[in-house]
N, C-alpha and C positions, 0 to 999 in steps of 0.2 A: 682331754685326750684320753684315748683307750689306754688301759694298763699294759696291753701287749703290743709293742712297738716292732713293726717289721724289720727285718735285716736288709741294710743297704750295701749292694755289691757294686764295685767299681772296677772297671777295666780299660785300659787304653787300647786304641786300635793297634793293630799289629803292622809290620814293615810295609811301607808304601814304596812305589816306584822311586819317589823322590828321596825318601829315607835313605834308600840303599845307595843313590848316587850322591848324596850329601848335600841336597838342595834344600834350602828354606822353603817349606811348603805352604804354612799359614792356611788362608782360605781358599788356596788353589785347590781344585777338585781332582785329585790323583788317586788312583785304585791301588790295591795291594799288590804285591809280587807274589809269585807262586808260593814261596816261602811263608810270606805273610798269611795267605790263605790257609795253608796247612797248619801253621801254628795256632791260627785263630780256632780251627776244628779241634786242635789238641786242647786248647783252653776250655772249650765246650766239653770235652770228655772228663776234664778234671772237675767240672761242675755238675756231673751226672748224680742225680740224687738230691741235689740242692733244688728246692721248690722257689720258682720265681713267678710271681704274678704279673709283674709288668716290666717291660725293658724300655729304656729311653736312650736315643742316640742323637747324634748331631744330625745335620742336614748334609754332611759331606761322605762321599762315597766309600772312603776308607773305613769310616767307623761303621756305616751300613754294612759293607761287606763284612767286617769283623763280626758285628753282631749276627748277621745271618749264618756264618760259619760257626759261631759259638753255639747257636741254637741247633744247628745240624749235628754238632758233636755231642750235644745234649740228648739227642733222640727227637728233636723237633717238638718240644712240648708246645702246648697251647698257651702262648703268652700274648698280652696286650702290648703293642709296640706303638711308640710315638716318637715323633723326630722334632727338634727344635734347634734354630740357629743360635739360641742362647747358650748352648754348650759347644759351638763351633770352635776350632782351634783360634788362637790368637792370631790377628791380622798383622803380618809382617811388613805391610806397605810396601815402600820402595825396595824392600830387601827380599821380597818375594821372589824365588826362583834362582836367588844367588847361591853360588857354591859357598858353603859355610866355612870351609877352611882357606879359601881365598880371603874372606872377609875378616878372618882371624888375623891374617898376615897384614891386611890393609889396616885395621883398627889397632891391633896390639891386644894382648891376652886379657888385660884388665878390661878394656871397653867391650871387648867380644862377650866376656862373660857377663859384664852388666847387662848387655842387650839380651843374652839367653836367659838369665836367671833372676835378675833384681826385680825388686817390687815396682818401681816406678821409672823405669829407664825408657825413655822415649824413642820412637821409630818414626822417622818421615813418614807421613801419611798411614801410620799404621797404630797399633794399640799397645799400651803398657800392660804389665800383668795386672796392676791395679784396675785398669779399665775392663779386663776380662772379668776379674772378680765382681765388678759392678754389674754385670750382666748375669753371670753364673749363679751367683749367691741368691738373689731374689728369685730366680728361677726354681732353684732347689728348695727354697723355703715355701713358695706359693704352690708348685707342682709336684714335687717329690714328697717333701715332708708330710703333707697331708695324706699321701697314700700309705707311707710307713706308720703314720699315726693310726690308721685304720687296721694295722696289723698286716699289711702287705709287705712281700718281699720284692724290692725293686733292684733291677740290674741297670747300671748306666755304663753305656760305652760311648767314651769321648777321646780327648786329645791331651797331649802332655800338659799344656798350659791351662786348659779349662779344668782339668783335674787338679793340678797344683793349686789353682785359685781356691777351688772347692775343699781341698785338704787344708788349706790356710784357715778357712773358716771352721771346718769340722773338728780340727785339732788344735784350733786356737794358736796358731803359730805367729809369732811377732814378725813385723814387717821386715827387720834385719836379720831374720832367720829362714826366710822363704827360699833364699838362694841355695839352701842346703838340700831342699826337697826335691827329689827325682820321681819320675814315674816310668819305669823301664817297661819294655816289651814283655809281655808274658806275666807280669804281675796283676794278681787280682785281689783286691782288698775286700775285706768283709767288716762293716761297722756295726756295732751296737750303738745306738744314740739315745740322747735324752730328749726332752720335750722340746727343746730349742734347736735340735738338729746337730748337737755337738757330740763328740765321741765319748763313750763310757767304756768300750772295749773295741779291740781291733785284732784281726789276724790277716795274715798274707799268705796266699798260695803263690809259688813261682813255677811256671810252665816252661820248661826249657826245651 
């Protein structure tokens, strides 16, 4: 592996139409709100001066729109862009489109928090976070780590749970602690990593 490892930059898509109204979105293809578009561009402005060789996003429109606005805010640098379903949001199965807070009332807080945050909490016809991890991490190792190893800086724009799964691997977070990991709107993570793709340094920019 090359001595100079590139920087890995991670951002969540900004506010979507269903985020705003409180529906579980999952793999449903829902676009950004005007606020989400505006804030995505501000995220790009915060990244001005950061060199990016390659950008990776999911195949869902809210992450694609976020990436496009980030690049616009950066001044439209020439960046290689690829899309992959491997970093799509968790599939919420039968709960897709349900209003979250009605579901909280239905399940109770403990079960609701388990569904949203725990490592291996099942959803009818959907994915656990563990299942998301099992598709995100191999993609990261095979498709992103090799680019970082070549000294390239890579920007990933993805989703709450695909990013939480990746953070679990990069930061070596135990199964029973992943429920404490959040990825809020407007946070941009900068990772320095080792040869195995795990964290040796981290900084966070918050764009409000």
